[in-house]
N, C-alpha and C positions, 0 to 999 in steps of 0.2 A: 574583374574580368569582364571583358566587353561582350556585348551579345553575339556578335559573329564568332568570336572564339567559342563561346559555349555552344553555339549551333555547330560549328566545325568538329568539336569534341563528340557531338552526338551523332552527326552525319557520316564521319568516316568508319567507325565501328558498324553501323548500320549498313552502309555501303559494302563494306567488306563481307559481311554476313550474306548478304543479298547474292553477291557474286560467287561466294563459296557454294551456296545453295543451288544456284544455277549450274555449276559445274558438276555437282553431285547428280542433279536430275538429268544432265546431258549424258554423263557416264552411264547412269541406269538405262537410259533410252538406247544408247549405242552399244549395249552390252552384247552378248552372244546372239547370234541371228537364229532364227528358227531353221529347222532342217529343210533342205531343198524341196521344192513342190513342183514336180515335172508335170508337163501337159498344160492344157489350157486351164483358166481360173474357173473353177465350179462354184466355190464358195465365195461370192463377191463380198459379203460382210466381213469375212475373215481377212480377205485381201486389203479392204479398206482399213481394218484395224491394225494390219501390218504396217501400211503407209503412215497412219496416224501415230503409231507408237514409236516406230524406228526412225521415221523421216530418212530413209535410206539414201546412200550414194547411188548413182548409177551401177556401180560395181556391185554393192551389197544387194541391189535389187535383182541384177542378173544372177547372182549366187543363190537366191532362194527361189526365183522364178526363171529358170534357165530357157524355158521354151517360149517364153512370152517376148514378142518384139517390143523393145522399148524404144520409142520415138521421143527424143529430147527436143527442146525449143531450138530451132534453127535447122534441125534435120529435114532432109528432103524424104517425103513418103509418098506413095500412091494414094489415089482417091477411092480405092476399093473399100466396100464397107464388109466388115467381117462381123458376123453375129455370134462367134465363138469366145470372144473374150481372150483373143490371141494377140491382139496389138494394144499396148497402152501408150497413150500420148500423156507425157508427164509434165507437171507444172513444178519448177524449181524455186526454192528460196534463195536468197542472197549468198548462202554457203553452198549452193550447187546440190541441196539435197532435195529429194522428192516429197514434196508436201501435199500433192494431189494430182488430179488428172482425170482422164476419161478412157474407157474403151472405145475404139472405133474400127 
């Protein structure tokens, strides 16, 4: 058996296992969402944990934080400064999921 064939016999199962594990992690992350949290964000660490764990879509974000104004890249927003954590400027990944951002 040639070296490349031996390598392929090892690589294919390893790659398949990696992809399967990634799918399982993705499903766990996007499982059921937390209960809606009305009002402004009072617990900022809890808010960032939600963003980190779920990487929510804009629709999922709005379902959990219905009273927060979500500003997506490309949206037009005023320059007012809010000190009450009521407007979140989101950063999106290549799948259009919220992976970070800032209150302003």
